[in-house]
C-alpha positions as CSV (number, residue, x, y, z in Angstrom):
1,M,16.2,82.9,6.3
2,S,15.6,79.6,4.7
3,E,19.3,79.1,4.2
4,H,19.5,79.0,8.1
5,I,17.0,76.4,8.5
6,P,18.5,73.0,9.6
7,G,17.8,70.2,7.0
8,Y,16.4,72.3,4.3
9,S,17.5,71.7,0.9
10,P,16.8,74.0,-2.2
11,S,16.6,71.1,-4.6
12,F,14.0,69.3,-2.4
13,K,11.0,68.0,-4.5
14,K,7.9,66.3,-3.2
15,P,7.7,62.4,-3.5
16,S,4.8,62.6,-5.9
17,E,6.9,64.9,-8.2
18,I,9.9,62.5,-8.2
19,L,7.7,59.5,-9.1
20,R,6.1,61.4,-11.9
21,L,9.5,62.2,-13.3
22,S,10.6,58.7,-12.9
23,R,7.7,57.3,-14.8
24,R,8.2,59.9,-17.6
25,R,11.9,59.0,-17.9
26,S,11.2,55.1,-17.8
27,R,8.5,55.7,-20.7
28,S,10.8,57.6,-22.9
29,E,13.5,55.1,-22.4
30,A,11.3,52.2,-23.1
31,S,9.8,53.7,-26.3
32,K,13.2,53.9,-27.6
33,S,14.5,50.5,-26.7
34,R,11.5,48.4,-27.8
35,P,7.9,48.3,-29.2
36,F,4.9,48.8,-27.0
37,S,4.0,45.8,-24.8
38,P,0.7,45.6,-22.9
39,G,2.3,43.9,-19.9
40,D,4.8,46.9,-19.5
41,A,2.0,49.3,-19.7
42,S,0.2,47.6,-16.9
43,K,3.3,47.6,-14.8
44,R,4.2,51.2,-15.5
45,I,0.7,52.8,-15.5
46,P,-1.2,52.4,-12.5
47,G,-4.7,53.2,-13.9
48,L,-4.6,50.8,-16.8
49,R,-5.8,47.2,-16.4
50,P,-3.5,44.2,-17.4
51,F,-4.0,43.0,-20.9
52,S,-6.6,40.2,-21.2
53,P,-6.5,38.6,-24.7
54,G,-9.8,37.1,-26.0
55,P,-12.4,37.3,-28.4
56,Q,-14.9,39.2,-26.2
57,K,-14.8,43.3,-26.1
58,T,-13.8,44.6,-22.7
59,V,-16.7,46.9,-21.6
60,V,-15.3,49.7,-19.6
61,G,-17.6,51.2,-17.0
62,V,-17.8,54.8,-15.9
63,K,-15.5,55.3,-13.3
64,R,-14.5,58.4,-11.1
65,R,-11.7,60.6,-12.2
66,N,-8.4,59.4,-11.6
67,P,-6.2,62.1,-10.0
68,F,-3.0,60.4,-11.4
69,A,-4.4,60.2,-14.8
70,N,-2.2,61.3,-17.8
71,L,-2.6,61.4,-21.5
72,D,-1.3,57.6,-21.7
73,N,-3.9,55.9,-19.5
74,T,-7.1,58.0,-20.5
75,V,-10.1,56.2,-22.1
76,G,-9.5,58.2,-25.3
77,S,-5.6,57.6,-25.5
78,P,-4.1,55.7,-28.5
79,V,-3.0,53.0,-26.0
80,K,-6.5,52.2,-25.1
81,R,-7.9,52.7,-28.7
82,R,-5.1,50.2,-29.9
83,A,-6.1,47.6,-27.2
84,E,-9.8,47.8,-28.0
85,S,-9.3,47.6,-31.7
86,I,-7.3,44.4,-31.2
87,S,-10.1,42.8,-28.8
88,D,-12.8,43.6,-31.3
89,C,-11.5,41.4,-34.0
90,S,-12.1,37.5,-34.3
91,P,-9.9,35.2,-32.4
92,V,-8.4,33.7,-35.8
93,L,-7.3,37.1,-37.1
94,C,-6.1,38.4,-33.8
95,E,-3.9,35.6,-32.8
96,P,-0.9,36.4,-35.0
97,R,-1.1,40.2,-33.8
98,L,-1.3,39.2,-30.0
99,L,1.6,36.9,-30.4
100,D,3.6,39.6,-32.0
101,L,2.7,42.0,-29.1
102,V,3.4,39.4,-26.4
103,H,6.6,38.1,-28.2
104,P,8.4,41.1,-29.8
105,P,10.6,40.0,-32.7
106,V,14.4,40.0,-31.8
107,N,17.5,39.1,-33.6
108,E,18.1,35.3,-33.2
109,P,21.9,34.3,-32.8
110,E,23.3,32.4,-35.7
111,N,24.0,29.3,-33.6
112,E,20.6,28.9,-32.3
113,A,17.9,27.0,-34.0
114,P,14.7,28.9,-34.7
115,G,11.9,28.3,-32.2
116,Q,14.3,27.5,-29.4
117,R,14.5,30.9,-28.2
118,I,13.1,32.1,-24.7
119,P,11.0,35.4,-25.2
120,E,12.4,38.1,-22.9
121,F,9.3,39.0,-20.7
122,K,9.2,42.2,-18.5
123,S,6.4,41.5,-16.3
124,I,4.5,38.6,-14.7
125,E,1.5,39.3,-16.9
126,D,3.7,38.9,-19.9
127,V,4.7,35.5,-18.7
128,I,1.4,34.3,-17.8
129,W,-0.6,35.4,-20.9
130,G,2.3,35.1,-23.4
131,E,2.9,31.5,-22.5
132,Q,-0.7,30.6,-22.6
133,L,-1.3,32.0,-26.0
134,S,1.9,30.5,-27.6
135,T,1.3,27.1,-26.4
136,E,-2.2,26.4,-27.1
137,S,-1.3,23.8,-29.5
138,S,1.6,22.6,-27.6
139,A,1.8,19.7,-25.0
140,T,4.8,21.1,-23.1
141,T,3.1,23.9,-21.3
142,K,4.9,24.6,-18.0
143,I,3.7,27.9,-17.0
144,Q,-0.1,28.5,-16.5
145,S,-2.3,31.2,-14.9
146,P,-4.0,29.8,-11.7
147,E,-7.2,31.2,-12.9
148,K,-6.8,29.5,-16.2
149,T,-5.7,26.0,-15.1
150,I,-6.7,23.4,-17.7
151,I,-8.1,20.3,-16.1
152,S,-7.9,17.2,-18.1
153,H,-11.1,15.1,-18.0
154,E,-10.8,11.6,-18.0
155,P,-13.7,9.6,-19.9
156,P,-16.2,8.7,-17.1
157,K,-16.1,5.3,-15.7
158,G,-19.2,3.3,-15.7
159,S,-21.6,1.5,-17.9
160,V,-24.7,2.8,-20.0
161,T,-26.8,0.1,-18.2
162,F,-26.7,-2.2,-15.3
163,P,-27.1,-6.0,-14.9
164,A,-30.5,-7.3,-14.6
165,D,-31.4,-8.0,-10.9
166,W,-34.3,-10.7,-10.5
167,S,-34.6,-10.3,-6.8
168,L,-37.6,-8.6,-5.3
169,K,-37.1,-5.3,-3.5
170,T,-39.0,-4.0,-0.6
171,R,-37.6,-0.3,-0.7
172,L,-35.8,2.1,-3.1
173,L,-34.2,5.2,-1.9
174,F,-33.1,7.7,-4.4
175,T,-30.9,10.8,-3.5
176,S,-29.9,13.6,-5.8
177,S,-28.6,17.1,-5.5
178,Q,-31.7,18.2,-7.7
179,S,-35.4,18.2,-6.3
180,F,-37.7,15.4,-6.7
181,N,-40.6,17.9,-6.6
182,W,-41.8,16.6,-10.2
183,A,-42.8,13.4,-8.5
184,D,-45.2,14.9,-6.0
185,H,-49.0,15.7,-6.2
186,L,-49.8,14.2,-9.6
187,K,-52.7,15.7,-11.0
188,A,-55.9,13.6,-11.8
189,Q,-55.5,13.7,-15.5
190,E,-51.8,12.7,-15.2
191,E,-52.6,9.8,-12.8
192,A,-55.3,8.5,-15.2
193,Q,-52.8,9.0,-18.3
194,G,-50.3,6.9,-16.4
195,F,-52.7,4.1,-15.8
196,I,-53.7,4.2,-19.6
197,L,-50.0,3.9,-20.7
198,H,-49.6,0.9,-18.7
199,S,-52.7,-0.8,-19.6
200,R,-51.9,-0.4,-23.2
201,A,-48.3,-1.1,-22.8
202,T,-47.2,2.2,-24.4
203,P,-43.6,3.1,-24.0
204,V,-42.6,6.7,-23.2
205,N,-39.6,8.0,-24.9
206,L,-38.3,11.0,-22.9
207,P,-35.4,13.3,-24.0
208,H,-31.8,13.0,-22.9
209,S,-32.3,15.7,-20.3
210,I,-35.4,17.5,-19.1
211,Q,-34.7,21.1,-18.2
212,E,-37.9,21.8,-16.1
213,P,-39.0,18.2,-14.9
214,K,-42.0,19.6,-12.9
215,L,-43.6,21.1,-15.9
216,S,-43.1,17.9,-18.1
217,A,-46.5,16.1,-18.4
218,D,-44.9,13.1,-20.1
219,L,-42.3,12.7,-17.2
220,R,-45.2,12.6,-14.5
221,C,-47.3,10.3,-16.5
222,A,-44.5,7.9,-17.1
223,F,-43.7,7.9,-13.4
224,Q,-47.2,6.9,-12.6
225,Q,-46.9,4.3,-15.1
226,S,-43.8,2.9,-13.6
227,L,-45.5,2.5,-10.2
228,V,-48.3,0.0,-11.4
229,Y,-48.2,-3.8,-10.5
230,W,-51.0,-6.4,-10.3
231,L,-51.6,-8.6,-7.3
232,H,-53.8,-11.5,-6.3
233,P,-55.3,-12.0,-3.7
234,S,-56.2,-8.4,-2.7
235,L,-57.0,-8.1,0.8
236,P,-56.5,-4.3,1.8
237,W,-56.1,-4.8,5.4
238,L,-53.2,-7.5,5.0
239,Q,-49.7,-6.8,3.8
240,L,-49.5,-9.6,1.3
241,F,-45.7,-9.0,0.5
242,P,-43.2,-10.3,1.7
243,R,-44.9,-13.5,3.1
244,I,-41.7,-15.0,4.6
245,G,-41.6,-13.9,8.2
246,A,-44.6,-11.9,8.0
247,D,-46.4,-13.6,10.9
248,R,-45.8,-10.8,13.3
249,K,-47.1,-7.9,10.9
250,M,-50.3,-10.2,10.1
251,A,-50.7,-11.1,14.0
252,G,-54.1,-9.8,15.2
253,K,-55.6,-9.1,11.8
254,N,-59.0,-10.2,10.8
255,S,-58.9,-13.5,9.0
256,P,-62.2,-15.1,8.7
257,W,-61.1,-17.8,6.4
258,S,-58.7,-19.3,9.1
259,H,-61.2,-21.4,10.7
260,D,-63.7,-21.7,7.8
261,E,-62.8,-24.6,5.5
262,D,-65.5,-23.6,2.7
263,L,-64.1,-20.1,2.6
264,Q,-60.6,-21.5,2.3
265,Q,-61.7,-23.8,-0.7
266,V,-63.2,-20.8,-2.4
267,L,-59.9,-18.8,-1.9
268,M,-57.9,-21.5,-3.2
269,S,-60.2,-22.2,-6.4
270,E,-59.9,-18.5,-7.4
271,W,-56.1,-18.5,-6.7
272,A,-55.8,-21.6,-8.9
273,L,-57.6,-19.8,-11.7
274,S,-55.4,-16.9,-11.5
275,F,-52.3,-19.0,-11.3
276,T,-53.2,-20.8,-14.5
277,S,-54.1,-17.6,-16.2
278,L,-50.6,-16.2,-15.4
279,Y,-48.9,-19.4,-16.8
280,N,-50.9,-19.4,-20.0
281,L,-49.8,-15.8,-20.6
282,L,-46.3,-16.7,-19.9
283,K,-46.4,-19.4,-22.4
284,A,-47.9,-17.5,-25.0
285,K,-45.1,-14.8,-24.2
286,L,-47.7,-12.2,-23.3
287,C,-46.3,-12.1,-19.7
288,P,-42.7,-11.7,-19.1
289,Y,-42.5,-13.1,-15.8
290,F,-44.2,-13.4,-12.3
291,Y,-43.7,-14.3,-8.6
292,V,-45.4,-17.0,-6.4
293,C,-44.7,-15.9,-2.9
294,T,-45.6,-18.4,-0.3
295,Y,-45.0,-18.3,3.6
296,Q,-42.0,-20.7,3.1
297,F,-40.5,-20.1,-0.2
298,T,-40.7,-17.8,-3.5
299,V,-41.0,-19.1,-7.1
300,L,-39.9,-17.0,-9.9
301,F,-41.5,-18.0,-13.5
302,R,-39.7,-16.6,-16.5
303,A,-41.0,-16.6,-20.1
304,A,-38.6,-18.2,-22.7
305,G,-36.0,-15.7,-24.0
306,L,-35.4,-13.9,-20.4
307,G,-32.6,-14.6,-18.2
308,G,-30.4,-16.2,-21.0
309,S,-32.7,-19.2,-21.4
310,D,-34.3,-20.4,-24.6
311,A,-37.1,-22.2,-22.5
312,I,-39.5,-21.4,-19.8
313,T,-37.8,-21.4,-16.5
314,A,-38.9,-21.6,-12.9
315,V,-36.5,-20.7,-9.8
316,M,-37.6,-21.7,-6.3
317,S,-35.8,-20.5,-3.1
318,P,-35.4,-21.6,-0.5
319,S,-36.2,-25.4,-0.6
320,T,-36.0,-28.0,1.7
321,R,-35.4,-31.9,1.6
322,G,-39.0,-32.7,2.2
323,L,-40.1,-30.3,-0.7
324,R,-37.5,-31.5,-3.1
325,E,-38.5,-35.1,-2.3
326,A,-42.0,-34.4,-3.1
327,M,-41.1,-32.7,-6.5
328,K,-39.2,-36.0,-7.3
329,N,-42.2,-38.1,-6.5
330,E,-44.3,-36.0,-8.9
331,G,-41.7,-36.6,-11.6
332,I,-40.6,-33.0,-12.0
333,E,-37.0,-32.9,-13.0
334,F,-34.9,-30.0,-11.5
335,S,-31.2,-29.2,-10.6
336,L,-29.5,-27.3,-7.8
337,P,-27.2,-25.0,-9.9
338,L,-25.3,-23.8,-7.0
339,V,-24.3,-27.5,-6.0
340,E,-21.3,-28.9,-7.9
341,E,-22.2,-32.1,-9.7
342,D,-19.7,-35.0,-9.6
343,P,-19.3,-36.4,-13.1
344,N,-17.8,-39.6,-11.8
345,K,-21.2,-40.6,-10.1
346,R,-23.7,-39.2,-12.3
347,Q,-26.4,-41.6,-13.2
348,K,-28.8,-41.9,-16.2
349,N,-32.5,-41.6,-16.3
350,S,-32.5,-38.2,-14.6
351,E,-30.6,-39.3,-11.6
352,S,-27.7,-36.9,-10.4
353,T,-25.2,-37.4,-7.8
354,L,-24.1,-34.3,-6.1
355,K,-21.0,-33.4,-4.1
356,N,-21.4,-31.5,-0.9
357,D,-19.1,-29.0,0.9
358,D,-17.7,-31.6,3.1
359,G,-16.7,-34.0,0.3
360,T,-19.5,-36.6,0.7
361,S,-21.6,-37.5,-2.0
362,Q,-25.5,-37.4,-2.2
363,T,-27.8,-39.1,-4.7
364,G,-30.6,-37.0,-6.4
365,Y,-33.5,-39.0,-7.7
366,N,-34.2,-42.4,-5.8
367,S,-34.1,-45.4,-8.0
368,G,-33.6,-49.1,-8.1
369,G,-29.7,-48.5,-8.5
370,D,-29.3,-46.8,-5.2
371,E,-28.6,-50.0,-3.2
372,A,-25.9,-50.9,-5.8
373,L,-24.4,-47.5,-5.7
374,V,-24.4,-47.7,-2.0
375,D,-22.7,-51.1,-2.0
376,S,-20.1,-49.9,-4.6
377,E,-19.5,-46.9,-2.2
378,E,-19.1,-49.2,0.8
379,D,-16.6,-51.5,-1.2
380,E,-14.4,-48.5,-2.3
381,S,-14.5,-47.0,1.4
382,F,-13.2,-50.0,3.1
383,S,-10.9,-51.5,0.5
384,W,-8.0,-50.4,2.5
385,L,-8.9,-52.5,5.4
386,E,-8.5,-55.7,3.3
387,E,-5.0,-54.5,2.3
388,M,-4.1,-54.2,6.1
389,G,-5.6,-57.6,6.7
390,V,-8.0,-56.2,9.6
391,Q,-11.4,-56.2,7.6
392,D,-12.9,-58.8,9.9
393,K,-11.8,-56.9,13.2
394,I,-13.6,-53.8,11.8
395,K,-17.3,-53.4,12.0
396,K,-18.5,-51.8,8.9
397,P,-21.5,-49.6,8.8
398,D,-24.6,-51.0,7.0
399,S,-26.5,-49.4,4.2
400,I,-29.0,-47.8,6.5
401,S,-26.3,-45.8,8.2
402,I,-24.9,-44.6,5.0
403,K,-28.2,-43.5,3.9
404,L,-28.7,-41.7,7.0
405,R,-25.4,-39.8,6.5
406,Q,-26.4,-38.9,3.2
407,E,-29.8,-37.5,4.2
408,K,-28.2,-35.6,6.9
409,N,-25.9,-33.9,4.2
410,E,-29.0,-33.1,2.1
411,V,-30.6,-31.4,5.2
412,K,-27.7,-29.2,5.6
413,L,-28.6,-27.4,2.4
414,D,-32.3,-26.5,3.6
415,H,-33.2,-22.9,3.8
416,K,-29.8,-21.9,2.3
417,P,-29.1,-20.2,-1.0
418,E,-27.4,-23.3,-2.1
419,S,-30.8,-24.9,-2.0
420,V,-32.2,-22.9,-4.9
421,V,-34.0,-25.1,-7.3
422,L,-34.1,-24.7,-11.3
423,V,-36.9,-26.1,-13.3
424,K,-36.8,-25.8,-17.1
425,G,-39.2,-26.4,-20.1
426,T,-42.1,-28.6,-19.8
427,N,-41.4,-29.7,-16.3
428,T,-42.7,-26.0,-15.1
429,F,-46.2,-27.1,-16.2
430,T,-45.9,-30.2,-14.0
431,L,-44.5,-27.7,-11.2
432,L,-47.7,-25.4,-11.7
433,N,-49.9,-28.6,-11.0
434,F,-47.6,-29.6,-8.2
435,L,-48.1,-26.1,-6.4
436,I,-51.9,-26.0,-7.1
437,N,-52.3,-29.3,-5.4
438,C,-49.7,-29.0,-2.7
439,K,-51.4,-28.4,0.7
440,S,-48.1,-27.6,2.3
441,I,-48.0,-24.1,0.4
442,V,-50.7,-22.9,2.5
443,A,-50.1,-22.3,6.2
444,A,-52.3,-24.6,8.6
445,A,-51.8,-22.7,11.6
446,G,-50.7,-19.1,12.6
447,S,-51.5,-15.6,11.4
448,Q,-51.2,-16.9,7.6
449,A,-53.4,-20.0,8.1
450,G,-55.8,-20.5,5.1
451,L,-54.2,-17.6,3.1
452,P,-53.3,-18.5,-0.5
453,P,-49.8,-17.7,-1.9
454,T,-49.4,-14.0,-3.2
455,L,-49.3,-13.7,-7.0
456,L,-47.1,-10.7,-8.3
457,S,-47.1,-9.6,-12.2
458,P,-46.1,-6.7,-14.2
459,I,-49.3,-7.1,-16.4
460,A,-52.9,-7.8,-15.9
461,F,-54.4,-11.3,-15.5
462,R,-57.6,-13.1,-14.4
463,G,-58.6,-12.0,-10.7
464,A,-55.8,-9.7,-10.4
465,T,-56.0,-6.3,-8.8
466,M,-54.3,-3.0,-10.1
467,Q,-51.8,-1.7,-7.2
468,T,-49.3,1.0,-7.1
469,L,-46.1,1.4,-5.2
470,K,-45.9,4.1,-2.7
471,A,-43.8,7.1,-3.6
472,R,-42.6,9.9,-1.2
473,S,-40.0,12.8,-1.6
474,V,-38.2,14.3,1.2
475,N,-35.9,17.4,1.2
476,V,-33.2,17.6,4.0
477,K,-30.1,19.5,5.0
478,A,-27.2,17.4,4.8
479,Q,-23.9,18.4,6.4
480,V,-20.9,18.6,4.0
481,H,-17.6,19.7,5.9
482,S,-18.4,22.8,7.8
483,T,-21.6,23.8,5.6
484,Y,-25.2,22.5,4.9
485,K,-26.3,21.7,1.5
486,D,-29.8,20.8,0.2
487,Q,-30.1,17.0,-0.2
488,F,-33.2,15.6,-1.9
489,S,-34.6,12.2,-1.9
490,L,-37.4,10.0,-3.3
491,E,-38.6,6.8,-1.4
492,I,-40.2,4.0,-3.3
493,T,-42.0,1.1,-1.1
494,G,-43.8,-2.0,-2.1
495,P,-43.1,-5.1,-4.0
496,I,-40.6,-3.7,-6.5
497,M,-40.2,-6.0,-9.5
498,P,-37.3,-5.6,-11.9
499,H,-39.2,-4.0,-14.6
500,S,-40.2,-0.9,-12.0
501,L,-36.5,-0.5,-11.0
502,H,-35.3,-0.3,-14.6
503,L,-38.1,1.9,-15.8
504,L,-37.5,4.3,-12.8
505,T,-33.9,4.6,-13.5
506,I,-34.8,5.7,-17.1
507,L,-37.0,8.5,-15.8
508,L,-34.5,9.8,-13.2
509,K,-31.7,9.8,-15.8
510,A,-33.7,12.4,-17.7
511,A,-35.1,14.4,-14.8
512,Q,-32.2,14.5,-12.7
513,S,-29.5,15.3,-15.4
514,G,-27.9,12.0,-15.3
515,S,-26.9,12.3,-11.8
516,F,-28.5,10.3,-8.6
517,S,-27.8,7.5,-6.4
518,A,-30.1,4.7,-5.2
519,G,-30.0,2.4,-2.1
520,L,-31.9,-1.1,-3.0
521,Y,-33.2,-2.9,-0.3
522,T,-33.6,-6.6,-1.3
523,H,-35.9,-9.4,-0.1
524,E,-33.2,-11.6,0.9
525,P,-34.8,-15.0,0.0
526,T,-35.0,-13.9,-3.5
527,A,-31.3,-12.7,-4.0
528,V,-30.3,-16.0,-5.4
529,F,-32.7,-15.8,-8.1
530,N,-29.8,-14.1,-10.1
531,T,-28.1,-17.3,-10.5
532,A,-26.9,-18.1,-13.9
533,I,-28.7,-20.6,-15.9
534,N,-25.8,-21.3,-18.3
535,Q,-27.9,-21.6,-21.5
536,E,-28.0,-18.9,-24.3
537,A,-31.3,-17.8,-25.8
538,S,-31.7,-17.4,-29.7
539,Q,-32.5,-14.0,-31.0
540,S,-35.9,-15.3,-32.6
541,T,-37.1,-16.1,-29.1
542,F,-36.2,-12.7,-27.7
543,T,-38.2,-10.8,-30.6
544,E,-41.1,-12.9,-29.9
545,L,-41.5,-11.1,-26.6
546,G,-42.2,-7.7,-28.1
547,N,-45.9,-7.9,-26.9
548,C,-45.1,-8.8,-23.4
549,G,-45.9,-5.3,-22.0
550,L,-42.2,-4.2,-21.0
551,H,-40.6,-1.2,-22.2
552,P,-38.0,-2.1,-24.9
553,L,-34.8,-1.2,-23.1
554,T,-36.2,-3.0,-20.0
555,L,-36.8,-6.1,-22.2
556,Q,-33.5,-5.8,-23.5
557,Q,-31.9,-5.8,-20.1
558,L,-33.8,-8.6,-18.7
559,A,-33.0,-10.7,-21.8
560,Q,-29.3,-10.9,-20.7
561,A,-27.8,-13.9,-18.9
562,S,-27.6,-13.2,-15.1
563,V,-24.1,-12.5,-13.9
564,L,-24.8,-11.3,-10.3
565,G,-24.6,-15.0,-9.0
566,K,-26.4,-15.5,-5.5
567,S,-26.0,-11.8,-4.7
568,S,-28.0,-8.7,-5.9
569,I,-27.4,-5.1,-6.3
570,R,-27.4,-3.0,-3.1
571,Q,-26.1,0.4,-4.4
572,L,-26.8,2.0,-7.8
573,D,-25.0,5.1,-8.7
574,M,-25.2,7.4,-11.9
575,K,-23.0,10.0,-12.7
576,D,-22.6,11.7,-16.2
577,Y,-25.1,9.2,-17.5
578,K,-22.9,6.3,-16.6
579,Y,-23.9,3.5,-14.0
580,T,-21.8,2.0,-11.3
581,W,-23.0,-0.4,-8.7
582,K,-22.2,-2.5,-5.7
């Protein structure tokens, strides 16, 4: 009956039987032709995993029974036992055996040099792993596994530190991919310990990286220490920094001294004592620097050995022609470092002739030789008229007109960065007396009337009040492409001086694993304090500042000469413990 069924064949076999016979035939042929290769086994035997070389032993989990299992791919088969014994040995001992398995030895032709033969791979696994094993020490690898791609890491770009920034900051905004929760809710004991560390000028040495910042008491105490600064006068209901342009913020505030001359005199007397105390500490190299903030200008006093100078320096910005004239009358010798000097017209006995942007010249100190200088300039300017023979027909300007023109050029510098004034050496003491006795440093009207200038210092001085910068951490969700990631930020506000900025970066480097970004908001009139002095300080002068109250790394940074010019750092980034800045 079966012979009459259409399409029936007596030699018909099921597809599974055909595949089984085909696999058995291929195995028998392969065993005769060449040794066993793990790549071939993974290709022929569906139940066997691809061979993965490495020192670690492959742990085989308990799986359901494979219905297509045979003797070759069972757990206790000779093939499996051989693979496990190979993976158990050390990498040094296994490497020759693995190479022999992946690259079976064949007879090389006589005309072919050894090592130039391309191995005959039978599967893609053999190509990938065989190439990777045989070229670990070779630089000509062309085939690599996509999952095992080797990325060449270039050395990180940046510097281990950043330049000293002498400008005052009003706000710092640190951002990082790691949380700043270690800076929140300091315990009373940690806060008190931070004040003690600051008062005793005790430097805190933190490890290179802190695994659990929130559990590190040393980190939290050092954070409190970095926020401390000293202020005079202290009026809690008034914001005493910044003073330039602060009339609106102080408007409507209670100021009982504005119409009381006796109270103003008391405030100025106390301020003069505090100012003198700061200068004496600076001269004794027990105070590194301090700021005097008036409603019109700011002065930075630096001890000898800082900023690349071997003497005490004072930098004032911005200045006006009237202020400079008053300083000249008091006998204070100063220079305008951002205004080019004209060497052809430089006078002796402290008289400097400066060249302006428009090419005209201006005289520095007034002396008896001014009239002769004006006459010589007049003769030189109109000598060409005599050559043409028309000198009698042209009315020449008199000396008064020339002086007015020079004064106009001097006024052009007022309230600009180019008006920065530099005072050195013993002239800084004369500047101290000038500022104490100068009535124009105190506003005569407005919301700041009768209020003495603000004194800011990193260490304690007579009449000073201890203050702390305000810190606040915020966690937000930042959109990155199509997803949202956690972004953590730490905000610091207040009169942020250079030592606080540097000490904060030291703490964040350890707490944030050497990766963070910082936005720096500068008090613009003080950005020009980074002007170079062009004078190198000796090593002996620098070593005498060891008791000034600064961290040794901070002191080393501030001792370097300024390189930022009349600009300041706006963006500071750290990656892989290296700084980059803008």
